[in-house]
N, C-alpha and C positions, 0 to 999 in steps of 0.2 A: 870591108863591105860589114864586115862580122862582128868588130869590134865599135867602130865609128857608126854604121846605118843602123845598126840592130838587128838586122838582117837573118835572116835563118840559113842552112846549108841548101834548102831547094832555094830560096829565090835569087841568092848569087848563084846555083848550078844556072837556073833559065838566064838568067844576064851575061853570064859567059859564055851559054853554049856546052858543058861540060855537064859530067854527072855529080849529083850529088856525093857520092860517093868520094870522088877525087876533091871534091870541096874540101868534106869531111876528114881527108886524109891529109891534105896540105892545112887545114888548124890544128890539128890534131899536135903538129909540131912546133907551135908556136907557142912560147912563153907563157902567154896570159890567159891563154884560152882555159886553162880547170878554173883560174879564178874565175872568166866569166861567165864560164858553164855554171857555176857554182851561185852566183850572185843570178842567174836568169832562171836558176831552177827553184829559190827561195820565194821570187816572185812570182812564178808560176805556180807553186804550191797556194801562197797566198791566194794569187787569185782566185785555187780551186774551193779555196775554204769559204770566201766571200761566197762565189755561187752554190757550196753545198746549201748555206745558210740560206741565201734566199730563196735555196728550190723548194728548203725544209720548208720555211712559210709556205710559199707558196700552194706549196702540196695540201697543205692543214687549212688553208684557207679555203679551196676547193673542196676537198672533203666535207669541210663544214658546208658550202652552199650546196650539194648537192646531198647532204643529208636532210636540210633545210628544207629544197624542195621537194623529194621524199616524203617527209613527215609533210608538208603542206599538201600533196596530192590526196596522202589518207585524209587527213580532215576533210578533203572536199569528199569524196568519195563516203566517209562516215557520214557526214550532213545529207549528200544522195541519199544514203542508204534513208535513215532515218527519215527523210522527205516519204521517199516509195511506201513503207513502214505505217505510215502515220496514220487513222485510221479515216479521217478526211477522205484519203485516197482510196480507200479498200472498199467505199460504199456502193 
């Protein structure tokens, strides 16, 4: 299940009705376990880097949108103050 089905210890334990620690103990005795673990670690790290890159792009986009919104709000306030302080309305 671990090697062919690409399931993790927790999923295997749930299906078999045993503890994840027991499944892990059995897997550590298998000769191909270290290779499979290294492969999964590399895949997991690659996915992590992709998520990190995507999150970094999204974070900068969100901050830019927030800055643009705040700047537009300040422009609007400035325009309102200019109208209120103009000579037409002070009469």
